[in-house]
N, C-alpha and C positions, 0 to 999 in steps of 0.2 A: 083765197090767197090771203096770207097774213100780211098786214101792213103795220108799220110802226107809227108813232105819234106824228111824224112829219109827213105822212102819206107817201113815204118812199118804200121801196120793196127790198132793200138790202141794208145790212147793218151799218154800212159806211155812207148811207144816204144816196146811193145810186139806184136809179130805176132799172137800168140794164146791168146784169151781172158781168163781172170781169172774170176771164178764165186765165189761170196761171199757165203761161206758155212761154217757151224760149224760142221765139221766131226770129230769124235773121231779118234785120232792118238796115237798109241803106238810106242815109239821109243827107241833105244838103241844106245849109242855112240860106235864108232868103237872098242875102247879098253875097253868099259865098260861091266859090267855083269848085271847091273840092268836095267829094263825097266821102262820108264816114260810115263805117260799119259798126253795128252794135247788135244787141239782142233785146227782145221785149221781156219784160217781167210778167206782164199780164196785158190782156187786150179785151175790148168789147167793141160793139159796132159804133160807139161814139168816141172812143179814145183808147190810149194805151199808156203804159209806163215803160220807158226805155231805161236800160242799164248801159251807161256810156262811160268812156274814159275821159271825157271832157265835160267841164261845167258849161251848161247851156243856160243863158239868162232867161228869166221869166219873160213871157210875151214875145218870144222869138218865133218867127214863122219858119216852118220846116217843110221841105218837099221830101216825101218818103216813098220808098218801095218796100213793101212788107211781103215776106215769103210766108204764106199761110200754110202750105203743105207742099209736098213734092210737086214741083212744076206749076203751082198756083201762086201767083203774085198779084198784088194790087198796088196801084199808085194812088197816093192821096196827099193832101196837105194838112198841116195841123199847126196849132199854136201852143207853146209851152205855158203851163199854168203854174208849175212849181218845180223846184229842184231841191235835192237833198244829197249831201255828202254821205255816202254809205261806207266810208273808210277806204276801201280799195278802188271804188268806182262811184259814179253818181247815178241817182235815180231821178228821172225827169218825167213829169206828168204832162201828157199831150192830149189836147182835145182836137178831134178831127174838124176840119172846116171844108165847106163846099164838097162834101162827100156824097156821091150818088147813092140812090137806093140800091142799085145793083151791087156796088162795092160793100155797102153795109150788109146786104144779104149774104154775100160771099164770106165775109168775116164771121157773121153769125153761124152760118152753116158749117164752116170749117171748125169753129170753136165747139159747136154742138157735137159734131162727129168725133172730135178728139176727147170730149169729156161730157157725155150726155147725163151722167149722174149729177154733175154740178148744176146743169140746167134744171133738172127735175127737183133738186133740193131747194134751189133759190126761188123757183116760180110756182111750185106746187106744194108749198108748206101748208099744212093744215087741211088739205083737201081729202 
């Protein structure tokens, strides 16, 4: 397995690869009462990037339901790490918190099944 100088396994410094997927995500702010819908830009078993129509402040706690595949959804919580105005919408980086091994496995398996070539390229470089 090829490693960079920082002992990370991806070009952006992440150990786990992120898969570019447009999954439906429903989220609610920690102190909010309304649910909002958006889509993911990418996902891994440790976090995701949301594409939203609202600016979400950094360090905001979110409760989320993520649709991984037809009929497969997971519920988790996360905290926003960054946000970026992308012109017509906002990109929001979220790190999962208190996520079970089972949910991490479900995310990983659905991502792998949708894009196995990405997994092979990211994890088996130089083998």
